[in-house]
C-alpha positions as CSV (number, residue, x, y, z in Angstrom):
1,X,0.0,0.2,0.0
2,X,1.7,3.4,-1.3
3,X,1.2,6.9,1.2
4,X,-1.7,8.0,-1.2
5,X,-3.6,5.6,-0.8
6,X,-3.4,5.2,3.0
7,X,-3.5,9.1,3.6
8,X,-6.7,8.1,1.4
9,X,-8.7,5.7,3.2
10,X,-7.8,7.1,6.6
11,X,-9.3,10.3,5.9
12,X,-12.6,8.0,4.7
13,X,-12.0,6.5,8.6
14,X,-12.2,9.9,9.9
15,X,-15.4,11.1,7.5
16,X,-17.1,7.8,9.2
17,X,-16.2,8.4,12.6
18,X,-17.3,12.4,11.9
19,X,-20.8,11.2,10.8
20,X,-20.6,8.4,13.3
21,X,-19.9,11.2,16.5
22,X,-22.8,13.1,15.2
23,X,-25.6,10.5,14.9
24,X,-24.9,9.9,19.2
25,X,-25.8,13.7,19.6
26,X,-29.7,13.3,17.8
27,X,-32.1,11.8,19.5
28,X,-33.2,8.1,19.1
29,X,-36.5,7.6,16.6
30,X,-39.2,6.7,18.9
31,X,-41.5,4.0,16.9
32,X,-44.6,1.9,17.7
33,X,-46.3,-0.4,15.3
34,X,-50.0,-1.2,15.9
35,X,-51.9,-3.7,14.1
36,X,-53.3,-2.7,10.7
37,X,-50.5,-1.0,10.3
38,X,-49.7,1.3,7.7
39,X,-46.5,2.8,5.7
40,X,-45.7,5.7,8.1
41,X,-46.0,3.8,11.3
42,X,-42.8,1.7,9.5
43,X,-40.7,4.7,7.6
44,X,-38.8,5.2,11.0
45,X,-38.4,1.3,11.7
46,X,-37.5,0.8,7.9
47,X,-34.9,3.1,8.5
48,X,-33.6,2.3,11.3
49,X,-32.8,-1.0,10.3
50,X,-31.4,0.6,6.6
51,X,-29.2,2.8,8.3
52,X,-28.2,-0.4,10.7
53,X,-27.8,-3.5,8.0
54,X,-25.2,0.0,6.1
55,X,-22.8,0.5,9.3
56,X,-22.4,-3.6,9.3
57,X,-22.1,-4.0,5.6
58,X,-20.1,-0.7,5.1
59,X,-18.6,-0.2,8.6
60,X,-17.3,-3.5,10.3
61,X,-17.0,-5.1,6.7
62,X,-20.1,-7.1,7.6
63,X,-21.3,-10.3,5.6
64,X,-25.4,-10.1,5.2
65,X,-28.2,-13.1,3.7
66,X,-31.0,-11.7,2.7
67,X,-34.6,-14.3,2.4
68,X,-38.0,-13.5,2.2
69,X,-40.8,-15.8,4.6
70,X,-44.7,-17.1,4.5
71,X,-44.3,-18.4,1.1
72,X,-44.4,-22.5,-0.5
73,X,-41.1,-21.7,-0.3
74,X,-37.8,-19.2,0.4
75,X,-36.8,-16.9,-2.1
76,X,-33.4,-14.8,-2.4
77,X,-32.8,-11.2,-1.1
78,X,-30.1,-10.3,-2.8
79,X,-29.3,-6.5,-4.7
80,X,-27.5,-5.7,-7.6
81,X,-25.1,-4.3,-5.4
82,X,-24.6,-7.2,-3.9
83,X,-20.9,-9.3,-4.0
84,X,-20.6,-12.8,-4.3
85,X,-19.6,-14.1,-1.2
86,X,-23.2,-12.2,-0.1
87,X,-24.8,-14.2,-2.7
88,X,-23.8,-17.0,-1.3
89,X,-25.1,-16.2,1.9
90,X,-28.4,-15.7,0.9
91,X,-27.8,-19.3,-1.2
92,X,-26.9,-21.0,1.9
93,X,-30.2,-19.8,4.0
94,X,-32.2,-20.7,2.1
95,X,-31.4,-24.1,2.2
96,X,-30.9,-24.6,5.3
97,X,-34.1,-22.9,5.4
98,X,-36.1,-25.2,3.3
99,X,-34.4,-28.0,5.6
100,X,-35.8,-27.5,8.2
101,X,-39.1,-26.7,7.0
102,X,-38.5,-29.8,5.1
103,X,-37.9,-32.1,8.3
104,X,-40.3,-30.1,10.6
105,X,-37.3,-29.0,12.7
106,X,-36.8,-25.5,13.8
107,X,-32.9,-24.5,12.7
108,X,-30.2,-24.7,15.5
109,X,-27.5,-22.3,15.6
């Protein structure tokens, strides 16, 4: 790694640190969901979940996996921007979930 790329990486991390410090100063978002619910009542919770997922992915370099539940079979949910590793993780989670459906036993970690 050369000196310019190291300096660029440090500046990028400093930006994230400043952003997170500013976010910590904000008041928490209070959300409550009552059924039947509409789009407005879910908006805060969805935004908070989206921010958490992006922070885990970009700051912590965490991998994610997404499936949609409720159908007869799990539906793999990925983004065009997802890495191959994320797509494979989604396939693995879907396969584990389907196997547990067929065996009628819960998934164990």
